[in-house]
Residue, then its C-alpha position, 0 to 999 in steps of 0.5 A: m909839829i910846829v907847823c901843825i900848831g901854826i895851822g891849827g892855831i890860825g883855824y882856831v883864831l879864824n873860828d874865834i873871830v866869826d864866833y865872837d858874838a856867840d861865845l860872848k853871849n854864852k860866856k864861852r872861852n874866845l881868844f879875843i874876849k879877854a885878851s887885849k888887842m896887842q895880846s890878840t895880835l901876838f897870838v896871830i903873828t905867832f900862829i902865822v910864823f909857826a905855820i910858815f917858818p918851818w918850811f924854810y928848812l922842811p921839804f916844800t913842794t908842789v904837793t905841800v903848796c896844795f895840801l896848804i892851799i886846801e887847808y886854808i880854803l877849808f878854814f874859810l869855807y867852814a867859819f865864814p859866811p856866805f858858805r859858813l859850812k859849820e851850819k850846813g849839817i853833814l858838810g860842816i862835819l866833813a869839812d871840819a874833819l878834813y881841815a882838823q885831821v886828814i889834810p894836816n896829818l897827810l901833810a905831816v906824813y908826806t913831809f916825813l916820807k920826803l925827809s926819810e931815805t928809806l921810809k916807804l908806805h903803800y898807797t893802800f896804806i895811805i888810803l886806809f890811813s886817811v879813811w882812819l883820819l876822816l873817822v877820827g875827825i868826824r868823831n871829834i867834831l861830833k863830840h864838840q858839837i855835842e858838848d856845845y848843843e845847849n850853847d848852839i841852841n841859845t844862839n841859833t847855830n844850826t849844827f849837825v847836832t842841833k838839827n839831828g839831836k844828841l842822842l843820834s849823834e852819840k850813837i853815830s859816833y859810837f858806831l864810827a869809834n868801833i870802825e875807827i878802833i878796827i882800822f887803827c889796829v889794822l894800820l898798825f898790823l900792816l906796818k912793819t914788824p918793829m911797829h906791832f909793839i905799838l899795837i901790843l901797847y895800845v891793847v894793853y892800854v885799853i885793857l888797863l883803862l877798862f879794868s880800872k875801878k874808877i871808870n863811870r858806867n854812866p852813859i854820858t861819862l862813858f862817852d867821853f871816857i871813850n873819846t878822851r881816854i881810849l882814843n884821843e889820849f892814845y893818839e895825841i900822847h902815846l902814839p906820836v912819841s912811839l911813832l918818833i921812837y920807831f922813826s929814829f930806829v929807821q933813820h937817826f934824824f928823828i932822834l933830834i925831832l923826838l928830843f925836841n918833842i919831849v923838851l917842847f911838850y915836857p909839861i903836858y906829858k908830866s901833867f898827863l902821867v901824874g893825872f893818869y895815875h891819880k885818876y885811875f890808880y891811885h887809892 
């Protein structure tokens, strides 16, 4: 998890370096606009340490090196000219999905498999998992580009959404979200029986949200609701904890990782639980 923060942070920094002028023009959040040179340097050093230090005790193999090399190559191809895949339409969408979702998560799975003596996954599952990650990544970057549409038009940034329009991009995102949910449920079903409780949890979670009286049916709000609540919120908050609980039963080593996760991200979990209750069920 620390590695993912480090890798993601480096990608964030690289994008902010290249997008500095555009973000300054649009008054968007950028690490290097308000932070001093010392603060910016500390952020960069922290992300680099996070990305490197854990490998001193985590399994580090040739496969690990390949994952990391591909990840950083994609960072540079996406952000920096002359390649600047961010402005190359579908290539930018795929590159972002790969470096933001597919590669880091496959690296995490590979590392967990190397740590575990009993946990095994079939190649068919890995392939299906990779397709699901790709769909998650595509949907997320489409959402991000849709939100940045006006800013990108203002700075002449030629993203997939500025070229094809917000309406078509939203339709593509909705379509992919349906496939994504189906594949996600299949993945949970294919895992061992103890994992089925996560599938049940997910179904209950979605039903509770759909029957909440505070869901706005406006298309724009509904688009954000599906992306944020039904999909990302479950993936990023509920699923990691559920998986760590499951892995803890398989191998006790993961109990330490679970406790570390809860302590490290306690403010996020607390904020989510309080915010979730007040937003959807508090009257």
